[in-house]
N, C-alpha and C positions, 0 to 999 in steps of 0.2 A: 151733549150732542157731539162735541169734538172727540170725547173718549169713545163714543159709539163708532164713529168713523175709523178711529185708530185701531180698534179691535175687530172691525168687520172682516178683515182678511186673515184673522188669527188661525182658523181651522186649516185653511189651505197652506199657510206658511208653516204651521206646526207639522202638518203631514209631510211636507217636503223635507223638513229637518229630520224627522223621525225615520224617513226612508233610508237615511245613511246608517241607521242603527237597527236595521231589520234582523240582523243575525245576533244582536246583543240582547238576549232575552232578559237579563237582569236589569238593564237600563230601561227597557220597555215596561217591565213590570213595575219599576219604581215610578214611571210616568203615570201609570193608571191610578196611583194613590195621591196625585197632586190635587186634582179637582175633577169635577164631572165632565167638563169640556175636554180636557186632555185625555181622560179615561175613554171617552167615546171615539177619540181619534186613534188611540193606541191599541185598544183591544182588537180591532180588525187586523192590525199588523201582527200582533202576537198569535193570532189564530189563522193566519194565511197558510201555514204549513206545519201544523202541530206534530205530524208524524215523523219529522226528522229531528225533533228536540232530543238531545242526547243526555238529559239529566235522568235521574231515576224516578222522577215524579210522573206517573202515568194517569193522573187524575183526569186528563183530557178524555180518556176513554169513557169514564163514567159520565162525564158531561155530555158527550156525544150520545151515549146509549140511553140517556134520559129522554131522548126524542122518540123512542120506540113506543108502539102501542102496547096495550096490556098483554095481548097474545104473544108478542115477541119477547116481552119482559119475562113472561112465564116460561117461554122456551129457554131463555138464559138461566132462569132459576133451576131448571131441570138438570143443567150441567154444572151447578154449583156457583153461579155468579148472580148475586142478588143486587139489583140496582134500586135504590130508594129514590123515587121521583122528587125533585126539588124545583122550586121556582127560581129561574135564573134571569139575570138582567138582560142577557142578549141571546139571540139565536146563533150560537157559536158556529154550528156547521155551515151557516150561510156565508161565513167569512172565508171558508176554505178556497184557495186559489191554485195551490200546487199539490199534485198528487203523484207519488211514485208507488205503483202497486206492489213492488217488491219491498220497499221500506215499510209500507203498511203491514205486510205480513210479518216482517222481522220485529216490528214494535209490538204487534199482538202477541207473538211468541214470547217476547221478554216480559210483557205484562202478565201473561198467564203463568209464567214460571215464578213470578214474585207474588202472585195472588195467594192470599192466606188459605183458601180452600182448595188449593191445587191438588188434583188427583191425576197421576200420570196415566191411569188406565184409559182415560178418554181425552188425553191432552190434545191430540191432533183434531179430533172431531170438534172439540171446543174452539180451537183456532179457526177452523173452517166456518163454524157457525158465527163467530164474532165477525169474521171477515165479511161474510154475506150480509149480516145485519148492518154493519158499518157502511157497506156499499149501498144498501138500501137507503140509509140516511143521506149519504153523499149525493146519490143520483136524484133524490127528492129535493134537496135544499141548497146544494152548492152550485156555483158556476165557475168552472176552472179556467185559468189562463195558461197553466203549464200541466201537461199530462205526460207521464213517463210510463210506458208499458214495457216491462222487462220480463218476458216469459223465458227465463233462462234455466230453470230447474223444475223438476217434477212437482214439487209442493206448491210453488207459486202458480204453476199452470192449473193444478187441481183447484186451488182457491179461486182463481179467476174464472175458470169454467163453471164452477159451482155458483158463481154470482152473475154469470153472463146474461141470463134472462133479464135480470134487473137492469143491466147496462143497456140491453137492446130495447127494452120497453120505455126507458126514460132517457132520452138523448139530449134534452135541453141543457144538461149540465156540461156538455162538451161543445156547445154551439159557439162559445167565445174563446176556445183554445187558440192560443197564439204560438205556443212552444210545444211541439210534439216530438217525443222520442219513442222509437219502436226498436226494441231489441228482442228478436224472436229466434228460438233455437229449433222449433219444429212446427209443422203445419197440422191442423186438424180442422174440423168443420167450423169451429168457432173462429179460427184464424181467418178463414175465408169471409165469414160474416163480419168480422171485425174490420178488415180492410175495406169492405164495401161500405160499411157504416161510416167509417172515418172519411172516406172519399166524399160522401154525400152530405155529412153533417158538419164537418169541420171546414168551414169556409173562410176562417179568419187566420189560418196558420201563417206565421211570419218566419218561424225558425223550425226547420225539419232535420231530424237526424234519424236515419234508418240503418239498422244492422241486422242482417239475417245470417244464420249459419250457412256457409258456402255449400254444404251438402243439400240444402233445400232446392237450389236451382237445378242440381244434377238429378235429383230423385224423381222429379215429376215436371213434365213440360207445362202442364196447366199452372203449376206454382210459379214458374218463371214468367208466363204470360200475365198472370194476376199481379205479380210484383211490378212488372213493367207498366201495366195499366195504372196501378195505384200511383206509382212514381210520376207518371205522365200527368195524371189528374191533379196531383198536388203541385207539381212544378208549374203547371199552367194556371195556378191560382196566383195569389199576390204575395209570394214568398219574398222575404228579405235575406234569408240565409238557408243554405242547404249543405248537408254533408254527403258526399259521394263515397260509398264504401265498395271495394272491389267485389265483396261477396254477393252484392246485389246484381252484378252484371249490368249496371246502369249503362244505358246508351247515352253518352254525353251529348250526342246530337239533339237530344230532347231540348237542350238549352237553346237551340236555335229558334224554336217555336214558343219559348216561354215569354212571360211578360218581362222582357229584358231590362226595362227601365226600373223595375222594382227590386231585382236581385242585387243586393249590396255586398254579400259575402258568400264565398264558396270554400268549403273545406274538403280536401281530397285525402282519403284515408286508405292506405294499402293499395294504391293504384300503381300499376306498372306503366309508367309514362313512356318507356322505350317502345311500347307497342301502339302508341297513339301518335299519328302523324298529322292530324288535322286539328290539333289543340288550339293553335293560333286562330284558325278560321272560326272555330266555335266561340272562343272568348271575344272575338271582335263584335259579336252580336249583343254583348251585354253592356249596354250604355251606362248603367248605373253602378257598375262594379267598383267597389272601393277596397276590398280586402280579399286575399287568398291565403288559406292555411294549407300547408303541405305536411302530412303526418305519415311516417312510416312508408313512404313511397319509394319506388325505384326511379332514380333521376339520372338521365344521361345528358350528354352535351347537346344533343338534338332538341331535347325538351327545354333545356336552359335557353338555347338560342330562340326557340319559339316564344317562350315567356317574355324574354327581353324585347323581342320585336313587336309585341302586341301594342297597337297604337291606342292605348287607354291609360288613364291616370289611376293606377291602383297601387296598393302596398302589399308586399309579402309580409304578412303579420306573424305567422307561426311557421317554424321549421323544426320538425321532429325527425331527427336522423337516427334511424334504427340500423342502418348499414351504409357503408360508403362504397359506391361502385366506381365512381370517377371523381377524384378530388377536383379536377379541372372544371367539371360541371357545377360543383358547389362553389368554387371560386367565382365563376361567372355570376351566379345568383347573388352571392354576398357583395360583390363589387357593385352590382346594380341595385340591389334591394336591401342591403345590410343596414342602412341608416334608418329604414322604416321598420325593421324587424323588432318585434316586441316579445315574442315567446320562443325560447330555444330549449329543446330537449335533445340531449345526446344519449342514445340508448346503449345497448350492449357494446362492449369494447371491440374494436375492429383490429387495429394494430397500432403499435406505439407511434410509428412515423406519421401515419395518416391522421391519427387523433391529434397529435401535436400540431401538425400543419393546419388542421381545421380550427383549433383553438387560436392559433396565431392569426388566421384570417379574420376571426371574429373580433379579436383585439383591434385589428386595423380598420374594420369596416362596420362593426356593430356597436354603436355608442349608446343606444337607447333601449337596451334589453330590460324588460320588467320581470319576466318570468324565466328563470334558468334552472334546469333540472339536469343533473349529471348522474347517470345511473352506475357508472363504473369509473375507476381512476387507478393510476399506478404512481409510483414514486416520480417518474419522469414528467408527469403532467401536473403535479401539485402546484408548482410555482406558476405555471402558465395559467392554470385555472384561477388562482388567486390574483394574478395580474389582470385577468379578464374582469373579475369581480370589482377590483379596484378601479379599473378603467371605466366601467359602467357607472360606478358611484351611486348616487342617491336615486337614480332611475330604477334600480333594482328593488323590487318589493316582495318577490317570491323566489326563494332559494331552496333547492332540494339536492342534497348529495346522498344518494341512496344506492349503495352498491348491492347488486343482486348476486350475492354470494351466499352459500349455505353456512350454517353456524360453525361447522367444523373448520372450514377454511378461515373463518374469522379468528380462530384461535391461533393461526399461524403467526410466527414472530414477524414475518414480513407485513402482514395485514395490520398487526398492532402498531408496528413502526410507522407505516404509511398513514394510519389514522392519527397517530400522535403528531406527525409532521404536518399533516393537513390542518389540524386544529391550531398548531403553532403559527402557521402562515395565515390562517383564515381570520383569526381574532382581530388583528389590527385593520383589516381591509373591509370589514362589514359596514354597511351603511348605518346611519343613525336610527333608521326604522325599517323593520321588515314586517310585512303583513303575514308572511308564512315562512317558516324555517324548519326544514326537515333534515335531520342527521340520522343516518343508518350506518354506524361505524363500530369499531372495536375501541371503546373509550375507557381509559383508566382514570381514576379520580384526580391524580396529580395534574396530568395534562389538561383535563377538563377544567379544573379550577384555574389554571393559567389562562386557558382560552376565555373563560368568563371574565377574568380580570382585564385581559387585553380588549375585550369587546364590551367593556363596562358602559359605554355610551349608547349601546344599541337596545332599543325597545322592540320586542317581538309580540305581535298580536296573537298568532297561532304558532306554538312551538310543538314539534313532533320529534321525539327522540326514541330510537330503538338501538339499545346498546347490546352488541353481541358478546362483549367481554364482561361477564357478570360475576367474576370472582370477588371483586370489591365494588359495592354499589356506588353510583354517582348521585343517588337521590339526595344525600345530605348536601352536596354542592348545589344542586338545583334549588333546594329549600333556602340555603343560606344566601346565594347570590341572585337568584331569580325571583323566588317567592317573596322573601322578606323585603326585597328592594322593589317589588312590584314592577319588574321588567318584562313581565309577560301578562297576557290576558286570558289565554286558553292554552291548555297543555294536554298532550298525549305522551305517555312514557311507558315503554316496555323494556324489561331487562331480565332475561332468563324467565323464571317462573313469575316474576313480579310484573303485574299489569296494574298501573296506578288506578285505572278506572274501576277495577274490581275490588279495591280496598276502601271500604266506607269511611273509616277514620281518617285516612289520608285525604280522601276527597273532601271531607268536612274541613280539614286543616287548610287546604288550598282555598276552599270556598270562603273561609274566614278572612282571607286576604284578597277577596273579590276576584279569584281566579277559578275558572271553570275547568274541570277535568273531562276529557273526551276519550272515547276509544279510538284506536289508531285508524280503523276503517272509516269511521265517521268524519274524523278531521281531514283525512286524505280526500274523501269524496267531496267534502265541502269546498276544498281548495282546487281540486282538479276540474271543477265545473268551469273555471276560467278558460280552459282550453276549448271546451266544446259548446259553450253557450254564447 
């Protein structure tokens, strides 16, 4: 009797613990083998979002396609894909909670390329058919919490339009969507129907991000009206978070009439604040506001003064600086909000003096940075950057030093020297643990080995390295100091023609040390979600 009471709460407790390992597929898979109870708890987590799994095992497609009727299976057989029906323990498609329609297409393309009966003469028709049949299964059996619609290139538009009738006929699968992302590059009849459908059926959205190509608003007045109506409908629901993008021509005044007590977080992306004079007045209506994220916006002193004078308790959580227009306006923001700042991205280089002053301001006022991304640096800023990292200390968990230079420039002696000096200064100041570490530099093996020795106490969950200097590979140093010592959990590594993800034997070697190999795009997307979700 006592033991029964002791284990009565086991499923709930185990589920809470396993939530912390949602992205750790190997650990979750191991849990399915422990016992029946843990298997039942773990399997739904493993199958919440199978289409972003970055291993080369695409068996989940065959598992999904087994749910098709005989006519659909015959149609697949006609294009060379033969699915043998099997009895499965679970209805796996019913566990799907997150769907990105672009990721779905990409994974189908990869699977068909690796399929043994692949015939290039009808490759694209095969992809479209599989996409449509998978969509049929998803709309019949899944209930999504996160839905990302990214109509950004012709082929994904073609796939989505080919499946849209299924989407329109079976809308129950989106009734519980809480996180909605819309990124659309062009309008057609289906886009109109899609926005109308989402407005009426998605009544539970808490987190909304919309991005439209800026040409959409200029090309057709009806498009602009439709977008504004859709935005208004969603804003006036029970949103917790919204992202405002300049390309949508959002009228910020819509926030005055929104459910102001529900909205906790607002992200502003590419907004010219120098043209907004009533920002304070609008923000005063948001009684529940806790966080503001400012990304790639034009900031002037007038905006900074308005933000500071808002009579609400909120934090500036994210500051993405793509250009510096007035250093004094940034100084005002950092003096007043720097202590609460968590995410900092410094984009393309402006000029040495302003960059240096900005970094020094952050050292003085920003003590709790968790996410730091530096996209360009020079010799003068190396010491200050490392001082900032040292000053932040163990709060830092996401570090990216990713210079946006072309390969030829990376071969310059100056870039090689700067990369070497950065590694020399960076090694001793890294925190004991980093969730994500991205290096995009010109790295020679000797300097890299010295860096690894100096940072010997640092464990890195996700390591992403792109080495532009590939005369002598640094892969041996990665294996010796990181793989064998198990200082990393996941890795993406590109060096010239070498992509670790594309080399099966290397992938197996890392896997034998319990380290997963990812492609660069997949590892970057997985970590960049921190900024937008």
